[in-house]
KOLROMI-36075 format. One record per residue: x, y, z of N, C-alpha, C, O in turn. Coordinates in pm, whole numbers, padded with zeros to 5 digits, always signed. Layout:
! residues N
XYZXYZXYZXYZ ...
//
This chain:
! residues 346
+10411+12815+07734+10276+12779+07777+10188+12902+07758+10218+13009+07810 +10078+12886+07684+09987+12996+07653+09844+12959+07692+09806+12842+07696 +09766+13065+07719+09622+13049+07742+09591+12957+07860+09534+12849+07844 +09630+13003+07978+09601+12927+08101+09545+13021+08206+09556+13143+08195 +09484+12963+08307+09427+13041+08417+09525+13048+08533+09599+12953+08559 +09524+13159+08602+09600+13175+08727+09498+13183+08841+09419+13277+08849 +09503+13083+08929+09406+13073+09038+09477+13067+09172+09597+13039+09179 +09403+13092+09278+09459+13077+09411+09492+12931+09437+09419+12842+09394 +09600+12906+09505+09642+12769+09537+09566+12722+09662+09620+12713+09772 +09437+12692+09640+09350+12656+09751+09302+12511+09743+09199+12477+09801 +09376+12425+09672+09338+12284+09663+09353+12217+09799+09428+12263+09885 +09280+12107+09817+09286+12036+09945+09427+11986+09973+09475+11991+10086 +09495+11936+09865+09634+11891+09877+09717+11964+09772+09685+11961+09653 +09824+12027+09815+09901+12115+09729+10039+12055+09700+10103+12000+09790 +10084+12067+09576+10215+12017+09538+10326+12113+09580+10441+12073+09593 +10292+12240+09602+10388+12338+09652+10311+12443+09731+10188+12448+09727 +10384+12526+09804+10317+12624+09892+10308+12763+09829+10287+12862+09899 +10325+12770+09696+10311+12899+09627+10168+12950+09643+10074+12872+09653 +10153+13082+09645+10021+13142+09666+09925+13113+09551+09804+13108+09572 +09980+13094+09430+09895+13074+09312+09930+12943+09240+10037+12886+09260 +09837+12897+09158+09859+12779+09075+09813+12808+08932+09732+12897+08907 +09868+12730+08838+09831+12745+08697+09733+12634+08660+09755+12518+08694 +09628+12670+08589+09525+12572+08551+09511+12569+08399+09490+12672+08334 +09522+12449+08343+09503+12433+08199+09357+12457+08162+09266+12432+08241 +09336+12506+08040+09202+12518+07983+09200+12442+07850+09301+12387+07808 +09084+12440+07786+09072+12372+07657+09161+12438+07550+09196+12374+07451 +09196+12564+07572+09277+12635+07473+09424+12645+07510+09500+12712+07439 +09467+12581+07618+09607+12588+07660+09698+12516+07561+09666+12405+07517 +09809+12577+07526+09907+12513+07437+10044+12511+07506+10077+12599+07585 +10123+12407+07474+10255+12389+07533+10359+12370+07424+10331+12307+07321 +10477+12421+07445+10589+12397+07356+10711+12364+07441+10737+12430+07542 +10785+12263+07399+10903+12223+07475+11019+12315+07445+11047+12347+07329 +11087+12358+07548+11206+12442+07535+11316+12385+07625+11287+12331+07732 +11441+12396+07580+11553+12346+07658+11610+12458+07745+11648+12564+07695 +11616+12431+07876+11677+12523+07972+11778+12442+08053+11741+12382+08154 +11905+12439+08013+12006+12355+08078+12019+12379+08228+12053+12287+08302 +11991+12501+08272+12007+12533+08414+11890+12483+08499+11897+12486+08622 +11783+12438+08435+11666+12387+08510+11664+12235+08497+11645+12183+08387 +11683+12162+08608+11684+12015+08600+11548+11960+08560+11444+12017+08593 +11550+11848+08488+11425+11786+08444+11345+11734+08562+11223+11748+08566 +11415+11675+08659+11350+11628+08781+11423+11687+08900+11546+11683+08907 +11347+11741+08993+11406+11798+09114+11315+11762+09232+11194+11781+09226 +11377+11709+09339+11300+11669+09457+11348+11747+09578+11468+11768+09598 +11254+11788+09658+11284+11859+09783+11252+11764+09898+11139+11762+09947 +11351+11685+09939+11326+11580+10037+11301+11636+10176+11372+11724+10224 +11197+11583+10239+11163+11622+10376+11231+11526+10474+11229+11405+10455 +11292+11581+10577+11356+11498+10679+11250+11422+10759+11145+11476+10792 +11280+11296+10790+11187+11216+10870+11168+11276+11009+11060+11269+11067 +11274+11337+11061+11265+11397+11194+11164+11511+11195+11095+11531+11295 +11154+11586+11083+11055+11694+11074+10913+11638+11069+10821+11694+11127 +10897+11525+10999+10765+11461+10992+10724+11415+11131+10612+11441+11175 +10816+11345+11202+10784+11292+11334+10759+11403+11436+10682+11385+11531 +10824+11518+11416+10807+11630+11509+10681+11710+11482+10649+11804+11555 +10608+11674+11374+10484+11745+11342+10508+11878+11273+10424+11968+11280 +10623+11891+11206+10656+12018+11140+10609+12025+10995+10645+12119+10923 +10529+11928+10952+10482+11926+10812+10332+11954+10806+10255+11907+10891 +10293+12030+10706+10151+12058+10686+10082+11938+10623+10136+11875+10532 +09962+11906+10671+09889+11791+10618+09831+11818+10479+09794+11724+10409 +09823+11946+10438+09767+11979+10306+09875+11998+10201+09844+12026+10085 +10003+11982+10239+10113+12005+10146+10182+11872+10114+10234+11806+10204 +10182+11833+09987+10245+11708+09945+10397+11722+09952+10452+11828+09924 +10465+11613+09990+10610+11618+10011+10680+11506+09935+10615+11414+09885 +10812+11516+09926+10897+11410+09869+10983+11352+09981+11035+11426+10065 +10997+11218+09982+11083+11153+10080+11167+11046+10012+11128+10993+09908 +11281+11014+10072+11364+10905+10021+11428+10834+10141+11464+10897+10240 +11440+10703+10130+11500+10626+10238+11515+10481+10198+11485+10443+10085 +11563+10400+10292+11583+10257+10269+11469+10179+10333+11428+10207+10445 +11420+10079+10260+11315+09992+10312+11365+09929+10443+11475+09875+10449 +11281+09936+10547+11318+09882+10679+11253+09747+10702+11323+09646+10714 +11119+09743+10710+11050+09615+10725+10904+09627+10682+10845+09735+10688 +10848+09516+10640+10708+09509+10599+10625+09477+10722+10650+09377+10790 +10527+09560+10753+10445+09538+10872+10305+09486+10839+10240+09425+10924 +10258+09511+10716+10126+09459+10677+10115+09454+10526+10156+09546+10456 +10059+09344+10477+10033+09330+10334+09914+09238+10315+09908+09130+10374 +09820+09279+10232+09709+09191+10198+09757+09081+10104+09861+09097+10039 +09684+08969+10094+09722+08862+09999+09727+08918+09857+09654+09010+09822 +09816+08861+09776+09836+08912+09640+09708+08909+09557+09688+08994+09470 +09621+08812+09584+09498+08799+09506+09407+08919+09522+09328+08951+09433 +09417+08986+09637+09331+09103+09661+09414+09218+09717+09368+09291+09805 +09535+09233+09667+09628+09332+09721+09585+09474+09686+09579+09511+09569 +09555+09552+09789+09521+09693+09770+09597+09784+09866+09602+09905+09846 +09656+09725+09971+09719+09806+10074+09844+09738+10127+09846+09617+10150 +09949+09817+10146+10075+09770+10204+10122+09873+10306+10118+09993+10279 +10165+09826+10422+10221+09915+10524+10364+09869+10553+10387+09750+10576 +10458+09962+10553+10597+09928+10578+10666+10047+10645+10611+10157+10650 +10786+10023+10696+10863+10132+10755+10982+10165+10665+11038+10079+10598 +11017+10292+10667+11125+10345+10583+11224+10416+10674+11185+10489+10765 +11353+10395+10649+11459+10455+10731+11539+10553+10647+11580+10521+10535 +11561+10674+10701+11638+10772+10624+11785+10766+10662+11826+10678+10737 +11864+10859+10611+12009+10853+10628+12054+10895+10768+12172+10887+10801 +11958+10940+10850+11989+10971+10990+11939+10862+11083+11941+10877+11205 +11894+10751+11023+11841+10636+11098+11705+10663+11162+11661+10585+11246 +11639+10773+11124+11501+10796+11169+11408+10708+11087+11432+10685+10968 +11301+10660+11148+11210+10565+11084+11068+10619+11086+11022+10671+11187 +10998+10607+10972+10857+10644+10965+10778+10529+10903+10834+10444+10834 +10648+10529+10928+10558+10429+10870+10495+10485+10744+10449+10599+10741 +10494+10403+10638+10438+10444+10509+10326+10347+10469+10335+10227+10493 +10222+10401+10409+10112+10321+10357+10097+10348+10208+10088+10463+10165 +10095+10241+10129+10074+10253+09985+09946+10182+09947+09910+10079+10005 +09876+10238+09848+09748+10184+09803+09755+10147+09655+09831+10203+09577 +09670+10049+09620+09643+10013+09480+09773+09984+09402+09854+09902+09444 +09793+10052+09288+09906+10022+09199+10040+10044+09269+10136+09972+09241 +10048+10143+09358+10172+10167+09430+10205+10049+09520+10321+10008+09531 +10102+09993+09586+10122+09877+09673+10167+09756+09593+10258+09684+09635 +10106+09734+09479+10141+09619+09395+10285+09631+09343+10357+09532+09334 +10325+09752+09308+10460+09772+09258+10563+09741+09367+10664+09676+09341 +10537+09788+09490+10631+09764+09598+10644+09615+09628+10756+09565+09640 +10532+09544+09640+10536+09402+09673+10603+09322+09563+10676+09227+09591 +10578+09358+09437+10641+09288+09326+10793+09301+09334+10865+09204+09313 +10841+09421+09365+10985+09442+09377+11039+09373+09502+11145+09312+09499 +10964+09383+09611+11005+09323+09739+11023+09172+09727+11118+09116+09781 +10932+09108+09656+10937+08962+09643+11047+08914+09550+11086+08797+09554 +11099+09004+09466+11199+08962+09366+11335+09030+09383+11425+09011+09302 +11350+09109+09490+11475+09182+09507+11588+09089+09548+11565+08982+09603 +11709+09133+09519+11828+09057+09556+11853+09072+09705+11863+09184+09756 +11865+08960+09773+11885+08962+09917+12022+09019+09951+12120+08993+09883 +12026+09097+10057+12152+09154+10103+12180+09293+10051+12280+09354+10091 +12094+09346+09963+12112+09480+09910+12008+09573+09970+11893+09533+09985 +12046+09697+10005+11947+09793+10052+11849+09826+09941+11887+09833+09824 +11726+09847+09976+11621+09878+09879+11582+10024+09900+11513+10057+09996 +11627+10111+09810+11604+10255+09822+11471+10291+09756+11444+10252+09642 +11389+10365+09828+11255+10401+09780+11239+10553+09783+11271+10618+09883 +11190+10608+09672+11159+10750+09663+11009+10765+09643+10952+10708+09550 +10945+10840+09730+10803+10871+09716+10789+11020+09691+10833+11101+09772 +10728+11056+09580+10707+11198+09550+10560+11233+09563+10472+11150+09539 +10535+11357+09600+10398+11407+09618+10315+11316+09708+10203+11278+09673 +10370+11281+09823+10296+11197+09917+10237+11281+10030+10281+11393+10055 +10138+11224+10097+10064+11293+10201+10119+11260+10339+10167+11150+10363 +10111+11356+10429+10144+11334+10569+10015+11329+10650+09935+11422+10646 +09997+11219+10723+09883+11207+10813+09928+11247+10952+10022+11188+11005 +09864+11344+11010+09908+11399+11137+09894+11296+11250+09820+11199+11239 +09965+11321+11358+09960+11234+11476+09817+11219+11525+09742+11317+11535 +09780+11094+11555+09647+11065+11609+09664+11004+11748+09684+10883+11761 +09656+11087+11851+09673+11038+11986+09813+10980+12006+09913+11050+11988 +09819+10852+12044+09948+10787+12067+10013+10741+11937+10129+10698+11938 +09940+10750+11824+09994+10704+11697+10072+10817+11628+10016+10925+11607 +10199+10794+11593+10282+10900+11534+10238+10934+11392+10157+10861+11334 +10288+11042+11336+10255+11078+11197+10299+10967+11100+10399+10899+11123 +10224+10952+10992+10257+10853+10889+10251+10920+10752+10205+11034+10739 +10300+10848+10651+10302+10899+10514+10230+10799+10424+10241+10678+10444 +10157+10850+10324+10091+10763+10227+10091+10831+10091+10111+10952+10080 +10068+10751+09986+10056+10812+09853+09923+10885+09843+09825+10845+09905 +09920+10992+09765+09795+11061+09737+09726+10988+09623+09790+10908+09553 +09599+11014+09603+09524+10938+09502+09560+10977+09361+09532+10902+09267 +09621+11092+09344+09669+11130+09210+09793+11216+09229+09799+11301+09318 +09891+11194+09144+10011+11276+09149+10130+11210+09215+10244+11246+09186 +10106+11113+09304+10219+11048+09371+10290+10951+09277+10227+10889+09191 +10420+10939+09296+10499+10841+09222+10588+10767+09321+10633+10825+09420 +10613+10639+09294+10708+10562+09372+10819+10514+09279+10792+10448+09178 +10942+10548+09311+11058+10504+09235+11143+10415+09326+11165+10447+09442 +11190+10303+09271+11265+10207+09351+11399+10178+09285+11406+10148+09166 +11503+10188+09363+11640+10154+09321+11679+10218+09188+11693+10340+09182 +11697+10141+09082+11753+10191+08958+11664+10293+08887+11710+10364+08797 +11538+10302+08928+11452+10405+08871+11490+10544+08923+11450+10645+08865 +11567+10548+09030+11608+10674+09092+11740+10720+09031+11835+10642+09021 +11747+10844+08989+11871+10897+08937+11980+10899+09043+11953+10928+09160 +12102+10869+09005+12216+10866+09097+12192+10770+09214+12227+10801+09328 +12133+10654+09185+12099+10560+09292+12222+10515+09369+12215+10493+09490 +12336+10500+09299+12458+10454+09367+12500+10551+09477+12556+10510+09579 +12473+10679+09456+12508+10779+09558+12429+10754+09686+12483+10766+09796 +12301+10719+09672+12218+10694+09790+12255+10563+09858+12259+10555+09981 +12283+10459+09778+12319+10331+09837+12451+10341+09913+12470+10277+10016 +12543+10423+09859+12673+10436+09923+12661+10497+10062+12744+10470+10149 +12560+10579+10083+12543+10644+10213+12505+10543+10322+12516+10573+10441 +12461+10423+10280+12427+10320+10378+12546+10231+10411+12537+10148+10502 +12655+10245+10340+12771+10161+10364+12826+10185+10504+12887+10096+10563 +12806+10305+10557+12862+10338+10687+12775+10288+10803+12812+10304+10919 +12662+10228+10772+12579+10173+10879+12652+10057+10947+12717+09977+10881 +12640+10049+11077+12701+09940+11152+12601+09825+11164+12485+09845+11202 +12646+09706+11131+12561+09589+11137+12619+09492+11240+12737+09458+11235 +12537+09448+11331+12582+09357+11435+12559+09213+11390+12449+09176+11349 +12663+09133+11399+12653+08990+11371+12686+08917+11500+12794+08936+11556 +12595+08834+11547+12614+08764+11674+12582+08616+11657+12495+08578+11579 +12654+08534+11733+12621+08391+11736+12499+08372+11825+12463+08460+11902 +12436+08255+11814+12320+08226+11898+12361+08224+12045+12282+08264+12131 +12481+08179+12074+12530+08180+12213+12538+08323+12267+12500+08349+12381 +12587+08415+12184+12598+08555+12226+12460+08616+12246+12439+08694+12339 +12366+08582+12159+12230+08633+12173+12167+08583+12303+12106+08660+12376 +12183+08455+12332+12125+08395+12452+12186+08452+12579+12122+08452+12685 +12310+08502+12571+12379+08554+12689+12344+08700+12718+12384+08753+12822 +12271+08767+12629+12235+08907+12652+12145+08919+12773+12048+08845+12787 +12177+09012+12861+12099+09030+12984+12028+09164+12989+11935+09183+13068 +12070+09258+12906+12006+09389+12905+11863+09377+12853+11833+09293+12769 +11775+09463+12904+11636+09464+12858+11622+09538+12725+11515+09536+12664 +11730+09603+12680+11726+09679+12555+11718+09585+12435+11795+09489+12427 +11627+09612+12343+11613+09531+12222+11712+09579+12116+11731+09699+12098 +11775+09483+12046+11867+09517+11938+11829+09435+11815+11760+09333+11826 +11874+09479+11699+11856+09404+11575+11993+09355+11529+12089+09432+11525 +12001+09228+11494+12129+09171+11452+12106+09059+11352+11992+09023+11321 +12216+09004+11303+12213+08893+11208+12282+08773+11272+12382+08788+11341 +12228+08654+11250+12286+08533+11305+12261+08416+11210+12193+08432+11108 +12316+08301+11243+12295+08179+11166+12262+08066+11264+12322+08056+11371 +12167+07982+11226+12132+07867+11310+12055+07764+11232+12015+07786+11117 +12034+07649+11296+11959+07539+11236+11835+07510+11322+11845+07496+11444 +11720+07500+11257+11596+07472+11330+11597+07328+11380+11633+07237+11306 +11558+07308+11507+11562+07173+11565+11427+07123+11614+11394+07006+11596 +11346+07212+11677+11218+07166+11732+11128+07284+11761+11174+07397+11776 +10997+07256+11770+10902+07358+11809+10899+07369+11961+10910+07269+12032 +10884+07492+12010+10865+07515+12153+10715+07534+12174+10659+07637+12136 +10651+07438+12234+10505+07441+12248+10467+07525+12369+10500+07490+12482 +10399+07635+12344+10353+07723+12452+10205+07708+12477+10143+07611+12434 +10148+07805+12547+10006+07798+12585+09914+07813+12464+09806+07754+12461 +09956+07892+12364+09864+07922+12255+09871+07822+12139+09775+07812+12063 +09981+07747+12124+09993+07654+12012+10063+07718+11894+10151+07803+11911 +10025+07677+11772+10097+07722+11652+10035+07842+11582+10089+07889+11482 +09924+07891+11633+09862+08011+11573+09793+08093+11682+09775+08047+11795 +09757+08213+11645+09676+08297+11734+09562+08356+11652+09570+08360+11530 +09458+08401+11717+09343+08462+11650+09368+08611+11639+09384+08680+11739 +09372+08661+11515+09406+08801+11492+09304+08876+11410+09204+08820+11365 +09331+09004+11392+09248+09092+11310+09259+09050+11163+09364+09003+11120 +09152+09067+11088+09153+09031+10946+09228+09133+10862+09266+09105+10748 +09251+09252+10918+09317+09358+10841+09464+09373+10879+09550+09380+10792 +09493+09378+11008+09631+09391+11053+09672+09261+11121+09601+09161+11113 +09785+09261+11188+09835+09137+11251+09817+09138+11403+09869+09051+11472 +09743+09236+11455+09722+09243+11601+09634+09127+11649+09548+09078+11577 +09658+09085+11773+09582+08977+11834+09441+09022+11865+09420+09135+11909 +09343+08935+11843+09204+08967+11870+09181+08978+12020+09239+08904+12099 +09095+09074+12057+09065+09092+12199+08970+08986+12252+08965+08962+12373 +08895+08924+12162+08799+08820+12203+08826+08694+12124+08878+08699+12013 +08791+08580+12183+08818+08452+12117+08718+08425+12004+08758+08385+11894 +08592+08447+12030+08487+08424+11929+08397+08546+11919+08386+08624+12014 +08332+08562+11804+08237+08671+11786+08300+08797+11733+08422+08803+11713 +08219+08899+11709+08267+09024+11649+08349+09107+11749+08331+09097+11870 +08438+09190+11694+08517+09280+11779+08574+09391+11692+08584+09377+11570 +08612+09500+11755+08679+09610+11687+08824+09610+11729+08856+09623+11848 +08912+09596+11631+09056+09589+11659+09109+09727+11699+09045+09829+11675 +09227+09728+11760+09291+09854+11798+09326+09938+11676+09345+10060+11688 +09335+09873+11557+09364+09949+11435+09239+10019+11381+09246+10094+11284 +09123+09994+11446+08998+10057+11406+08910+09972+11317+08801+10016+11280 +08954+09852+11280+08877+09765+11190+08774+09683+11268+08804+09622+11370 +08651+09685+11217+08547+09600+11276+08555+09462+11213+08553+09449+11091 +08565+09359+11295+08576+09221+11250+08453+09143+11293+08415+09144+11410 +08390+09075+11198+08280+08986+11234+08332+08864+11309+08264+08807+11395 +08453+08824+11273+08519+08714+11341+08670+08729+11322+08714+08800+11232 +08748+08664+11405+08894+08672+11394+08944+08576+11286+08870+08490+11239 +09071+08590+11248+09133+08500+11151+09260+08442+11211+09334+08514+11277 +09288+08313+11189+09411+08253+11244+09535+08309+11176+09536+08331+11054 +09640+08333+11254+09768+08379+11202+09880+08301+11269+09876+08273+11389 +09981+08267+11189+10094+08190+11241+10172+08268+11347+10196+08388+11332 +10210+08198+11452+10310+08245+11547+10373+08120+11607+10311+08052+11690 +10495+08089+11566+10560+07966+11609+10694+07996+11676+10778+08067+11621 +10711+07941+11796+10839+07946+11865+10921+07826+11821+10877+07712+11834 +11041+07851+11768+11125+07742+11719+11263+07750+11784+11321+07858+11796 +11312+07638+11826+11446+07632+11885+11550+07623+11774+11545+07534+11689 +11645+07716+11777+11756+07718+11682+11884+07679+11755+11903+07714+11872 +11971+07608+11688+12101+07572+11745+12213+07606+11648+12197+07601+11526 +12327+07642+11706+12450+07658+11628+12566+07628+11721+12583+07692+11824 +12646+07530+11682+12756+07482+11765+12700+07445+11903+12617+07355+11912 +12744+07512+12011+12698+07476+12145+12588+07569+12197+12547+07558+12312 +12542+07660+12112+12441+07755+12157+12303+07721+12104+12289+07657+12000 +12201+07766+12176+12062+07748+12131+11978+07864+12181+12014+07932+12277 +11865+07887+12114+11777+07996+12154+11642+07984+12088+11623+07907+11993 +11546+08061+12140+11409+08063+12087+11393+08176+11986+11431+08290+12012 +11337+08142+11871+11313+08239+11765+11167+08230+11722+11115+08120+11699 +11101+08345+11712+10959+08348+11679+10940+08380+11531+10990+08481+11482 +10868+08292+11462+10831+08314+11322+10687+08363+11317+10601+08316+11391 +10663+08460+11229+10531+08522+11221+10457+08482+11094+10507+08405+11012 +10338+08535+11078+10241+08488+10979+10295+08488+10837+10294+08384+10771 +10341+08602+10788+10382+08611+10647+10501+08521+10618+10505+08456+10513 +10598+08516+10710+10717+08434+10688+10681+08287+10672+10727+08220+10580 +10599+08238+10764+10567+08096+10759+10478+08063+10640+10495+07959+10577 +10382+08151+10609+10294+08127+10495+10374+08120+10366+10343+08042+10276 +10480+08203+10355+10565+08201+10236+10644+08071+10227+10668+08020+10117 +10684+08017+10343+10767+07896+10343+10686+07773+10305+10730+07694+10221 +10569+07754+10367+10493+07631+10343+10380+07650+10242+10309+07556+10208 +10364+07775+10193+10269+07804+10085+10126+07770+10121+10050+07724+10035 +10087+07791+10245+09948+07774+10287+09923+07866+10406+10008+07875+10496 +09810+07934+10409+09780+08027+10517+09740+07951+10642+09700+07835+10636 +09751+08017+10756+09710+07957+10883+09560+07927+10881+09515+07828+10938 +09484+08013+10814+09338+07991+10803+09308+07860+10730+09225+07782+10775 +09377+07838+10617+09353+07716+10540+09400+07592+10617+09333+07488+10615 +09514+07604+10685+09567+07488+10757+09479+07452+10876+09459+07334+10906 +09427+07555+10945+09336+07528+11057+09210+07458+11008+09161+07366+11074 +09157+07501+10895+09037+07437+10839+09064+07292+10800+08978+07206+10816 +09185+07265+10748+09221+07127+10717+09222+07042+10844+09174+06928+10844 +09276+07097+10952+09280+07025+11079+09139+06998+11132+09109+06889+11181 +09053+07100+11122+08914+07083+11170+08842+06977+11088+08762+06900+11142 +08869+06973+10956+08806+06872+10870+08849+06731+10909+08777+06635+10886 +08970+06721+10969+09021+06590+11012+08981+06560+11157+09022+06458+11213 +08902+06650+11216+08853+06627+11352+08947+06673+11461+08931+06633+11576 +09046+06758+11428+09142+06806+11527+09123+06956+11548+09141+07034+11454 +09088+06998+11671+09066+07139+11700+09160+07192+11807+09140+07304+11856 +09261+07115+11845+09356+07157+11948+09472+07234+11883+09546+07175+11805 +09489+07365+11912+09598+07442+11850+09736+07395+11892+09836+07432+11830 +09743+07313+11997+09873+07259+12040+09909+07131+11965+10018+07077+11982 +09816+07084+11881+09846+06970+11793+09904+07025+11664+09831+07085+11585 +10032+07007+11642+10101+07069+11530+10084+06985+11403+10119+06867+11403 +10030+07043+11295+10016+06971+11167+10152+06930+11112+10252+06999+11134 +10156+06819+11041+10282+06768+10987+10346+06864+10887+10468+06868+10874 +10263+06942+10817+10317+07033+10716+10406+07141+10778+10490+07199+10709 +10388+07169+10907+10472+07269+10973+10617+07219+10987+10709+07299+11000 +10634+07087+10983+10769+07029+10999+10863+07065+10884+10983+07040+10893 +10808+07124+10777+10893+07162+10663+11003+07260+10704+11105+07271+10635 +10981+07332+10816+11079+07431+10857+11189+07372+10947+11286+07441+10977 +11175+07249+10989+11273+07189+11080+11394+07134+11005+11386+07098+10887 +11506+07127+11077+11633+07075+11023+11681+07155+10902+11734+07098+10807 +11663+07287+10906+11708+07374+10799+11798+07483+10856+11768+07542+10960 +11908+07509+10788+12004+07611+10831+11974+07742+10759+11955+07744+10637 +11971+07851+10835+11930+07980+10780+12015+08093+10834+12068+08086+10945 +12028+08198+10752+12076+08327+10801+11953+08408+10838+11858+08416+10760 +11955+08468+10955+11838+08538+11006+11871+08681+11044+11976+08709+11101 +11780+08770+11011+11785+08904+11070+11676+08906+11176+11559+08882+11145 +11713+08935+11301+11619+08921+11412+11621+09044+11501+11719+09117+11508 +11509+09064+11570+11503+09161+11679+11515+09083+11808+11426+09004+11841 +11623+09104+11882+11647+09032+12006+11568+09098+12118+11579+09218+12140 +11488+09017+12189+11402+09066+12297+11437+08993+12427+11369+08898+12464 +11544+09037+12495+11589+08967+12616+11483+08957+12724+11480+08859+12799 +11395+09057+12734+11292+09055+12838+11198+08936+12823+11143+08886+12921 +11179+08889+12697+11091+08776+12671+11169+08647+12645+11111+08543+12616 +11303+08656+12658+11388+08539+12634+11365+08481+12496+11358+08359+12480 +11354+08567+12395+11330+08523+12259+11382+08626+12160+11416+08739+12197 +11386+08586+12033+11420+08677+11924+11312+08667+11818+11267+08557+11784 +11269+08780+11766+11163+08784+11666+11226+08791+11527+11305+08882+11499 +11191+08698+11440+11250+08690+11306+11190+08797+11215+11068+08808+11202 +11277+08877+11154+11233+08980+11059+11238+08928+10917+11139+08939+10844 +11351+08871+10877+11365+08808+10746+11459+08690+10759+11532+08677+10858 +11459+08603+10657+11547+08486+10659+11595+08454+10518+11535+08496+10419 +11704+08378+10511+11757+08333+10383+11829+08200+10402+11891+08176+10505 +11818+08114+10301+11891+07987+10302+11999+07985+10193+12048+07878+10155 +12035+08103+10144+12141+08116+10045+12274+08074+10110+12317+08139+10205 +12339+07968+10062+12463+07919+10126+12575+08022+10126+12654+08026+10220 +12583+08106+10023+12688+08208+10019+12665+08314+10128+12760+08360+10192 +12540+08350+10147+12507+08449+10250+12530+08389+10389+12582+08458+10477 +12494+08264+10408+12517+08197+10536+12666+08194+10569+12705+08220+10683 +12749+08163+10469+12895+08159+10490+12948+08297+10526+13035+08311+10612 +12896+08400+10459+12940+08537+10488+12912+08573+10633+12996+08631+10701 +12791+08538+10681+12755+08567+10821+12844+08488+10916+12894+08544+11014 +12865+08360+10889+12948+08276+10975+13091+08330+10985+13154+08322+11090 +13142+08384+10875+13278+08439+10875+13291+08562+10964+13400+08597+11007 +13175+08629+10991+13179+08754+11068+13148+08732+11216+13168+08823+11296 +13101+08614+11253+13067+08588+11393+13193+08596+11478+13298+08542+11444 +13179+08666+11590+13294+08686+11678+13352+08825+11666+13431+08868+11750 +13312+08897+11557+13353+09036+11540+13239+09122+11592+13126+09109+11547 +13269+09212+11688+13161+09285+11756+13081+09371+11662+12958+09366+11661 +13151+09452+11581+13084+09539+11487+13139+09515+11348+13260+09503+11329 +13049+09507+11250+13090+09477+11114+13030+09579+11019+12911+09609+11027 +13111+09632+10931+13060+09712+10821+13094+09636+10694+13210+09634+10653 +12996+09574+10632+13020+09485+10519+12913+09511+10414+12794+09502+10444 +12954+09544+10293+12858+09572+10187+12763+09454+10164+12645+09476+10137 +12811+09332+10175+12727+09214+10150+12626+09190+10259+12522+09127+10237 +12655+09242+10381+12562+09223+10492+12476+09345+10515+12390+09345+10603 +12499+09449+10436+12430+09575+10457+12279+09559+10449+12225+09513+10349 +12212+09597+10557+12066+09582+10566+12025+09441+10523+11934+09425+10441 +12091+09341+10577+12067+09201+10541+11920+09165+10550+11855+09186+10652 +11869+09109+10441+11733+09056+10436+11628+09164+10459+11516+09134+10498 +11665+09292+10434+11567+09398+10455+11470+09405+10340+11380+09488+10339 
//
């Protein structure tokens, strides 16, 4: 490399903490040379625990790697610009990640087409750390230039990373075992059941939420500012359905949320509510017939069990008969380490 400037490393966001940086000019020339001892790609992964402890500089870009945990927010594909999800590292520490624009579209495209039952390993390079804001912990996002997202086979030695998740313990419980839990501690597990009926509560089949995130609106009508900081001129309907699941002699309540139900019946809660209003029905406790598509179906579920609320919150689901059989074969075993169940439906 010839004819370049050496400047102070005083950029707003830095790829490394060296005191100086190299800047190309119109006269800079490059020639490729082979140096076997210098790897073509090298990543310096930051521990999630260091991020959560506030040990990372907000002006220094970092590399992270982990397994996809769960999707917490995604805009509709037609106007997809932002995705929020959680990532789990090899120490089981979890952080929240935000991706924008092309990075968000790449993640959702892979997420929607990935093979169920396999861990989804994600590498983010040159990403930004957003410092803790009051009660909100530090988060990570892509920078506007320089960041890359690599998923699964795009990552070198991907099998090495996937193998590190084989030792994770996965709990498989029957619906009877879930219903019998008395501890207030929440756990995540896998189960199988068949949908039988809706449990009609005070709110009905939807709730009024923020247009940007999935939080419940503080007011029923009119403008409001959500806890996420978004100003809303009006709220938007979002699915929340309590459904009774049965398996053998056990039964329990399972809550389905907005994205899951919209994917199943292929219509948003906003559109379905408008259809109901056009037919002269404005009672949220009057369940549209199209919601019945989810009844009398057997599924493998990954759920967060919430004994304090006497319910389980559905994280992901599958109707793959082979996966259902695998889960059924494991029921009754307290702890299971199974490659096929590893991070099920994550």
